[in-house]
N, C-alpha and C positions, 0 to 999 in steps of 0.2 A: 325515408331519406327526403330531405327538402330540396326542391329544385329552385334555383335562382337564375337571374339573367345577368350576365356580365356584359358590360358595354365598353367600347373603345371609341374615344373621340379625341379631337384635337382642341386644346384650350390654350390660349395665350402662346400659340406657336409650338406646343409640345403635346405629343400623344399621351393620353392618360387612360388607364384601364381601371374600371371600378365595378364592384358587384353590388347590385341593388338588393337590399334586404328589407322586405316588407315589415312595417312596424318598428323600424329602427331609424332614428334621425339621419338625414343625408350626411351630416357631418361625421357620422360614425361608420359609414360604409367603407369596407376595405378598398384601398386604392393603391395603384402603382403608377408613378410618373416615369415615362421612358426618357424624358429629357431631350427629345429630338423631334424635329418636324418630319423626319423620314418615317413612313408607316412601319411599325414593328412587324417582323416576320411572324408567321404562325408559331414557330418554335419559341420565339421570344415571348409571345403572348402566353403560350402554354406554361413556360417557366415562371412568368410573373403570377399567373393564376395559382400555380402550385405553391409559390412562396406566400401567397395570400391565404392558402388553405383550401383551395378549390380544385376540382378537376372537371373536365367536360363530361356531360352526360352521354350515354351511348348514342352514337349516330349524330351527335350535334355537329352543325356546320355554321361557320360565320355567315351572317346575313348582313349585307351592307345597304344602308339607306342614305339618300341625300335629302337635305332640307335647306331652305333658304335662311340666311342669317336674319333677314327682315322678312317675315312671312307675307306681308302685303305688297312686296316690291319685286316685280319680275326681274329686275336688273340686279337684285341682291346677290352677293357672293354665295356660292353653294358650300355647305358644310357636309361632312361625312360622319356617319355614326354606324358602327358595327356592333352586332350583338350575337350572343351565343348562350345556350343553356348550360348551366354548371350545377354542381352539387358539392357539398362539403367533402373534403378528402376522407374524413372519418365517418361520413354518413350521417352525422348529427346536424343540428342547427348551427349555422355560423352567422 
């Protein structure tokens, strides 16, 4: 069973969930746009991942990181990125 990392970030004012697949062009990564600037609930994130064909790995928890929009500027707005380990629902490569 292949393990992947799902990420949740806000882009252009909307939260987007995507699954990073190694060896696959970024343009082909599975993605779900929530269409809102309100942080999606854990249940909403889980449903979106299921719709994309993934489930959480056993014991996985969301990890949140903050990073500056402009890395060399201490006054830069902070962005949030969440990640969690997932695997394909059918156990194969996705």
